[in-house]
Each structure stands twice: as structure tokens, then as C-alpha cells.
C-alpha positions in Angstrom: -173.7 104.2 47.5 -172.7 103.4 51.0 -172.8 105.9 53.8 -170.5 105.4 56.8 -170.6 108.1 59.5 -167.5 107.3 61.6 -167.8 110.0 64.3 -170.3 108.9 66.9 -171.3 112.5 67.8 -172.9 112.8 64.3 -175.0 109.6 64.5 -178.7 110.1 64.6 -178.6 113.6 63.3 -179.9 112.9 59.7 -176.4 113.3 58.2 -176.9 110.1 56.1 -180.3 111.3 54.9 -178.9 114.7 54.0 -176.1 113.1 51.9 -178.6 110.8 50.1 -181.0 113.7 49.4 -178.2 115.8 47.9 -177.1 112.8 45.7 -180.6 112.2 44.5 -181.2 115.9 43.9 -178.0 116.1 41.8 -179.0 112.9 39.9 -182.3 114.3 38.9 -181.7 118.1 38.6 -178.1 118.3 37.3 -177.6 115.0 35.5 -181.2 114.9 34.2 -181.8 111.3 35.1 -185.4 110.0 35.0 -185.2 107.2 37.5 -182.9 105.6 40.1 -182.8 102.0 41.4 -181.3 100.7 44.6 -181.4 97.7 46.9 -181.6 97.9 50.7 -181.9 95.1 53.3 -185.3 94.9 54.7 -183.9 95.2 58.3 -181.9 98.4 57.6 -182.9 101.1 60.1 -183.0 103.7 57.2 -185.9 101.9 55.5 -188.4 104.3 57.0 -186.9 107.2 55.2 -186.9 105.3 51.9 -190.5 104.5 52.3 -191.4 108.1 53.4 -189.6 109.5 50.4 -191.7 107.3 48.1 -189.3 104.7 46.7 -191.3 101.8 45.2 -190.4 98.3 46.2 -190.0 96.0 43.2 -189.4 92.7 45.0 -187.4 91.0 47.7 -184.5 88.7 47.1 -183.7 85.5 49.0 -180.9 87.3 50.9 -183.4 89.8 52.4 -182.5 92.7 50.1 -185.4 94.6 48.5 -185.1 96.3 45.1 -186.5 99.8 44.9 -187.3 102.2 42.0 -187.6 106.0 42.3 -188.5 108.4 39.5 -188.0 112.1 39.0 -191.8 112.6 39.5 -191.6 110.8 42.8 -188.8 113.1 43.9 -190.6 116.2 42.8 -193.7 115.1 44.7 -191.6 114.4 47.8 -189.8 117.7 47.5 -193.0 119.6 47.2 -194.6 118.0 50.2 -191.7 117.8 52.7 -189.0 120.3 51.8 -189.5 123.9 52.5 
């Protein structure tokens, strides 16, 4: 998944995070998936949100991308702690 927010007035307003959260919620709650995997460059500004949510790094590639794993249990824990 790639997120591009083309309208500058919406930058920095958590629109990307909202979109990702909804996609993850759909994957676990509606599709009944048990885990998700992704890769993100180590210098991506969104890495803080990934770490806060509890994605587990699985290793860094030579090109600077890091592989991550996220389980339904991780998501349920995050949702319980941070989403009201």
C-alpha cells in the first residue's frame, strides 16, 4: 500500500495514519487475517507511528528497507491502549 496525499492543506493531519488504521482494522476484523507483513524504509518519517503501533522489525535489507510483522493480537493490544 502506498499513500499519497496530494493536497498540501491535508499534510500533517494524520490522514495517512487514519487510512492505514482503517485498512489494518478491515484486514483483521472483516477479512479475519491473523498477521500482516510490510516493508518500510528506515528513514521514512512515518516510522514512529509504525513503532508506536507495535509492528515488529524482522530485519533490514541492504537497500535500507526494514521488514515488519504485525499480528491481530498486536492490533488488539494497540486498539485497547490508544483508541477510545
